[in-house]
BALODO-939604 format. One record per atom (N, C-alpha, C, CB): x negated, y negated, z negated. Coordinates in nm, 3 decimals. Atoms other than C-alpha are relative to their C-alpha. Glycine has a CB too. Example, Ala and Ser with C-alpha at 12.3 -4.5 7.8 and 13.67 -1.06 7.14 Angstrom:
2
        xx        yy        zz
    -0.089     0.119     0.000
    -1.230     0.450    -0.780
    -0.090    -0.120     0.000
     0.099    -0.003    -0.125
     0.082     0.119     0.006
    -1.367     0.106    -0.714
     0.077    -0.109    -0.073
    -0.041    -0.046     0.142
end
This chain:
107
        xx        yy        zz
    -0.070     0.129    -0.029
    -0.010    -0.008     0.017
    -0.096    -0.117    -0.011
     0.120    -0.021    -0.099
     0.083     0.131    -0.016
    -0.137    -0.373     0.087
     0.026    -0.064    -0.125
     0.041    -0.099     0.127
    -0.026     0.083     0.137
    -0.177    -0.606    -0.214
    -0.040    -0.158     0.061
    -0.118     0.061    -0.153
     0.026     0.176    -0.033
    -0.169    -0.963    -0.144
    -0.006    -0.097    -0.117
     0.127    -0.066     0.090
     0.010     0.087     0.141
    -0.285    -1.265    -0.365
     0.118    -0.086    -0.023
    -0.128    -0.103    -0.003
    -0.113     0.055     0.040
     0.061    -1.409    -0.329
     0.118     0.067    -0.012
     0.020    -0.088     0.067
    -0.110    -0.067     0.043
     0.371    -1.290    -0.484
     0.120    -0.085     0.017
    -0.018     0.042    -0.135
    -0.127     0.036     0.019
     0.725    -1.326    -0.492
     0.032    -0.120    -0.088
     0.060     0.105    -0.045
    -0.041     0.110     0.084
     0.854    -1.655    -0.650
    -0.122    -0.090    -0.019
     0.058     0.052    -0.138
     0.142     0.076    -0.004
     0.493    -1.837    -0.600
     0.052    -0.089     0.070
    -0.137     0.064     0.061
     0.022     0.138    -0.069
     0.469    -2.195    -0.486
    -0.074    -0.011     0.113
    -0.058    -0.087    -0.081
     0.103     0.026    -0.082
     0.305    -2.204    -0.145
     0.015    -0.134     0.093
    -0.017     0.121     0.078
     0.008     0.100    -0.125
     0.208    -2.464     0.137
    -0.028     0.055     0.123
    -0.102    -0.102    -0.016
     0.042    -0.039    -0.142
     0.203    -2.410     0.503
    -0.083    -0.053     0.037
     0.074    -0.010     0.091
     0.138     0.076    -0.028
    -0.119    -2.469     0.644
    -0.044    -0.001     0.166
    -0.128     0.084    -0.093
     0.008    -0.029    -0.154
    -0.065    -2.373     1.030
     0.179     0.009     0.046
    -0.102     0.175     0.033
    -0.120    -0.026    -0.056
     0.221    -2.403     1.254
     0.103    -0.124     0.004
     0.053     0.113    -0.074
    -0.076     0.135     0.022
     0.499    -2.624     1.309
     0.056    -0.066    -0.100
     0.082    -0.004     0.058
    -0.037     0.047     0.137
     0.605    -2.681     0.956
    -0.124    -0.004    -0.065
     0.102     0.089    -0.078
     0.127     0.030     0.087
     0.253    -2.757     0.834
     0.009    -0.101    -0.079
    -0.116    -0.025     0.070
     0.002     0.096     0.114
     0.241    -2.930     0.525
     0.129     0.021    -0.087
    -0.008    -0.151     0.053
    -0.151    -0.031     0.075
     0.609    -2.797     0.388
    -0.053     0.096    -0.127
     0.133     0.100     0.121
     0.025    -0.081     0.120
     0.598    -2.644     0.034
     0.126     0.043     0.001
    -0.051    -0.066    -0.134
    -0.086    -0.055     0.013
     0.837    -2.387    -0.054
    -0.045     0.136    -0.077
     0.060     0.000     0.117
     0.015    -0.135     0.060
     0.901    -2.065    -0.268
     0.024     0.117     0.080
     0.082     0.011    -0.107
    -0.002    -0.146    -0.098
     0.851    -1.727    -0.153
     0.107     0.057    -0.055
    -0.136     0.113    -0.003
    -0.133    -0.064     0.041
     1.150    -1.545    -0.138
    -0.019     0.176     0.023
     0.136    -0.072     0.106
     0.035    -0.140    -0.017
     1.018    -1.207     0.016
    -0.140     0.008     0.061
     0.106     0.075     0.089
     0.139    -0.046    -0.065
     0.685    -1.039     0.135
     0.039     0.116     0.084
    -0.120     0.046    -0.113
    -0.008    -0.101    -0.063
     0.719    -0.808     0.412
    -0.159     0.057     0.067
     0.108    -0.036     0.096
     0.126    -0.062    -0.033
     0.398    -0.593     0.422
     0.008     0.086     0.080
    -0.063     0.050    -0.089
     0.000    -0.070    -0.130
     0.459    -0.390     0.722
    -0.052    -0.102     0.092
     0.144     0.056     0.046
    -0.019     0.118    -0.140
     0.453    -0.692     0.953
    -0.090    -0.095    -0.055
     0.175    -0.083     0.038
     0.064     0.104     0.079
     0.210    -0.889     0.701
     0.076    -0.155     0.015
    -0.158    -0.005     0.051
    -0.082     0.115    -0.017
     0.472    -1.167     0.700
     0.041    -0.036    -0.124
     0.111     0.018     0.087
    -0.039     0.089     0.157
     0.642    -1.410     0.438
     0.119    -0.060     0.015
    -0.105    -0.130    -0.050
    -0.123     0.100     0.009
     0.986    -1.570     0.384
    -0.029    -0.094    -0.089
     0.133     0.058    -0.041
     0.008     0.123     0.103
     0.955    -1.902     0.246
     0.115    -0.091     0.011
    -0.129    -0.088     0.024
    -0.106     0.068     0.005
     1.228    -2.105     0.099
     0.001    -0.134     0.106
     0.014    -0.031    -0.143
     0.016     0.133    -0.091
     1.336    -2.387     0.341
    -0.138    -0.038     0.092
     0.013    -0.120    -0.102
     0.114     0.017    -0.114
     1.055    -2.342     0.606
     0.019     0.120     0.086
    -0.163    -0.003    -0.059
     0.002    -0.066    -0.134
     1.055    -2.217     0.950
     0.159     0.042     0.021
    -0.112     0.139     0.003
    -0.132    -0.025    -0.036
     1.430    -2.242     0.988
     0.011     0.035     0.113
     0.078    -0.090    -0.016
    -0.054    -0.038    -0.128
     1.614    -2.099     1.284
     0.171    -0.008    -0.007
    -0.057     0.155     0.036
    -0.157    -0.008    -0.023
     1.987    -2.104     1.423
     0.022     0.142     0.060
     0.061    -0.125     0.110
    -0.045    -0.120    -0.073
     2.158    -1.795     1.461
     0.158    -0.029     0.008
    -0.042     0.150    -0.080
    -0.112    -0.019    -0.038
     2.482    -1.776     1.638
     0.085     0.111    -0.039
    -0.011    -0.006     0.107
    -0.104    -0.141     0.014
     2.756    -1.556     1.452
     0.114    -0.009     0.053
     0.040     0.043    -0.137
    -0.166    -0.042    -0.025
     3.075    -1.402     1.592
     0.073     0.008    -0.130
     0.022     0.156     0.073
    -0.095    -0.002     0.133
     3.363    -1.411     1.324
     0.033     0.117     0.010
     0.127    -0.093    -0.016
    -0.112    -0.137     0.007
     3.531    -1.111     1.206
     0.116    -0.003    -0.087
    -0.070     0.132    -0.052
    -0.097     0.015     0.107
     3.857    -1.147     1.083
     0.030     0.103    -0.100
     0.114    -0.027     0.055
    -0.023    -0.088     0.082
     3.882    -0.817     0.949
    -0.100     0.004    -0.122
     0.008     0.112     0.072
     0.104     0.015     0.137
     3.604    -0.852     0.705
     0.014    -0.142    -0.036
    -0.178     0.035     0.030
    -0.031     0.116     0.059
     3.710    -1.205     0.646
    -0.132    -0.085     0.004
     0.057     0.025    -0.141
     0.103     0.054    -0.014
     3.384    -1.344     0.796
     0.025    -0.127     0.121
    -0.099     0.113     0.028
    -0.006     0.112    -0.116
     3.384    -1.677     0.997
    -0.108    -0.035     0.086
     0.029    -0.121    -0.052
     0.097     0.022    -0.093
     3.192    -1.751     1.282
    -0.059    -0.122     0.016
     0.041     0.031     0.106
     0.060     0.113     0.000
     2.963    -2.033     1.358
    -0.156     0.005     0.033
     0.028    -0.055    -0.122
     0.151    -0.014    -0.011
     2.615    -2.127     1.357
    -0.054    -0.009    -0.113
    -0.066    -0.091     0.078
     0.048     0.009     0.122
     2.394    -2.056     1.060
    -0.143    -0.007     0.006
     0.045     0.102    -0.078
     0.107     0.040     0.005
     2.087    -2.160     0.975
    -0.098     0.090    -0.103
     0.018    -0.133    -0.024
     0.086    -0.098     0.084
     1.812    -1.908     0.801
    -0.117    -0.017     0.020
     0.017     0.131     0.016
     0.145     0.022    -0.007
     1.470    -1.893     0.729
    -0.061     0.122     0.076
    -0.063    -0.017    -0.147
     0.089    -0.081    -0.054
     1.234    -1.700     0.957
    -0.103     0.059    -0.053
    -0.039    -0.045     0.078
     0.158    -0.040     0.028
     0.911    -1.500     0.871
    -0.097    -0.057     0.054
    -0.034     0.119     0.030
     0.080     0.079    -0.055
     0.605    -1.647     0.912
    -0.146     0.095    -0.041
     0.023    -0.162    -0.060
     0.107    -0.064     0.030
     0.251    -1.515     0.902
    -0.082    -0.004    -0.123
    -0.063    -0.025     0.082
     0.044     0.016     0.114
     0.125    -1.445     0.556
    -0.155    -0.096    -0.021
    -0.002     0.142    -0.043
     0.106     0.105     0.025
    -0.221    -1.609     0.635
    -0.009    -0.112     0.054
    -0.105     0.036     0.021
    -0.011     0.166    -0.038
    -0.042    -1.937     0.762
    -0.004    -0.086    -0.133
     0.157    -0.039     0.084
    -0.033     0.045     0.109
     0.034    -1.999     0.387
    -0.151    -0.018    -0.116
     0.119     0.102    -0.041
     0.075    -0.021     0.099
    -0.168    -2.087     0.079
     0.060    -0.041    -0.122
    -0.112    -0.054     0.020
    -0.078     0.018     0.138
    -0.098    -2.087    -0.283
    -0.004    -0.134    -0.058
    -0.055     0.092    -0.108
     0.027     0.119     0.042
    -0.031    -2.406    -0.458
    -0.006     0.009    -0.160
     0.101    -0.095     0.056
     0.041    -0.007     0.129
    -0.191    -2.457    -0.789
     0.114    -0.084    -0.077
    -0.150    -0.054    -0.016
    -0.082     0.094     0.097
     0.035    -2.584    -1.086
    -0.068    -0.135    -0.046
     0.032     0.080    -0.132
     0.077     0.109     0.074
    -0.235    -2.763    -1.270
    -0.026    -0.111     0.090
    -0.135     0.051    -0.058
     0.093     0.106    -0.084
    -0.441    -2.941    -0.958
     0.136    -0.050     0.104
    -0.167     0.089     0.102
    -0.105     0.035    -0.063
    -0.106    -2.942    -0.769
    -0.066    -0.003     0.181
     0.059    -0.152    -0.078
     0.062    -0.009    -0.115
    -0.311    -2.848    -0.446
    -0.017     0.117     0.060
    -0.102    -0.049    -0.009
    -0.013    -0.122    -0.042
    -0.321    -2.571    -0.220
    -0.146     0.057     0.000
     0.072     0.002     0.132
     0.125    -0.032     0.033
    -0.594    -2.342    -0.295
    -0.033     0.169     0.027
    -0.016    -0.046    -0.151
     0.011    -0.133    -0.018
    -0.740    -1.999    -0.276
    -0.012     0.059    -0.122
    -0.102     0.034     0.081
    -0.029    -0.065     0.135
    -0.710    -1.741    -0.548
    -0.134     0.088    -0.034
     0.146     0.101     0.008
     0.113    -0.112     0.029
    -0.992    -1.550    -0.741
     0.065     0.057    -0.122
    -0.169    -0.058    -0.031
    -0.033    -0.084     0.130
    -0.961    -1.276    -1.023
    -0.076     0.013    -0.108
     0.017     0.120     0.025
     0.084    -0.013     0.098
    -1.088    -1.249    -1.349
     0.059     0.065    -0.114
    -0.053    -0.119    -0.030
    -0.005    -0.110     0.089
    -1.068    -0.999    -1.613
    -0.014    -0.064    -0.161
    -0.127     0.108     0.043
    -0.012     0.016     0.127
    -0.973    -1.065    -2.005
    -0.066     0.113    -0.079
     0.133    -0.016    -0.027
     0.051    -0.102     0.109
    -1.138    -0.887    -2.281
     0.085     0.144    -0.044
    -0.011    -0.087    -0.132
    -0.096    -0.125     0.009
    -0.827    -0.626    -2.302
     0.012     0.059     0.133
     0.149    -0.035    -0.054
    -0.029    -0.075    -0.135
    -0.855    -0.533    -1.934
     0.101    -0.063     0.091
     0.050     0.141    -0.026
    -0.127     0.059    -0.143
    -0.573    -0.757    -1.749
    -0.090    -0.083     0.069
     0.167    -0.115    -0.049
     0.039     0.049    -0.098
    -0.642    -0.884    -1.448
     0.069    -0.100     0.041
    -0.015     0.076     0.077
    -0.054     0.143     0.006
    -0.576    -1.260    -1.397
    -0.017    -0.061     0.142
    -0.082    -0.093    -0.115
     0.032     0.081    -0.082
    -0.527    -1.493    -1.093
    -0.039    -0.111    -0.060
     0.084    -0.016     0.081
     0.016     0.163    -0.007
    -0.691    -1.828    -1.082
    -0.054    -0.077     0.094
    -0.067    -0.043    -0.090
     0.032     0.094    -0.099
    -0.737    -2.120    -0.898
    -0.147    -0.009     0.033
     0.048    -0.128    -0.041
     0.146     0.024    -0.035
    -1.076    -2.171    -0.697
    -0.019    -0.148    -0.053
    -0.035     0.018     0.171
     0.040     0.135    -0.002
    -1.043    -2.537    -0.722
    -0.001    -0.065    -0.152
     0.099    -0.077     0.096
     0.017     0.050     0.134
    -0.991    -2.617    -1.092
    -0.021     0.128    -0.102
     0.130    -0.092    -0.040
     0.038    -0.098     0.086
    -1.046    -2.269    -1.242
     0.151     0.034    -0.101
    -0.145    -0.059    -0.088
    -0.109     0.004     0.067
    -0.687    -2.275    -1.400
     0.071     0.153     0.028
     0.082    -0.131     0.045
    -0.080    -0.109    -0.012
    -0.506    -1.958    -1.463
     0.139    -0.002     0.068
     0.013     0.041    -0.118
    -0.113    -0.028    -0.063
    -0.228    -1.877    -1.226
     0.108     0.090    -0.041
    -0.034     0.034     0.100
    -0.090    -0.111     0.081
     0.092    -1.729    -1.388
     0.044     0.071     0.115
     0.135    -0.058    -0.099
end
């Protein structure tokens, strides 16, 4: 199984593409395709056909599309900048993520 330095509910900034500079929360990570869903980023419009039997109205809906995980950087809470992630271990053996810019532990 692949492991990533970014996890669900982290705050990230888009560093490449049409939404460069936008900040959002990670909704979902798709490890099979190395992609990520970020809240209010990479919005696309989908035309939906209504279904009266299921009670669904038709129309145009806007939703988030997946973007490559390499195009986002984790936002540090302490220094409020996009940063790379490092790892360090505590005395009791716990593995912690930390900000490479300010050395603050990322929750």
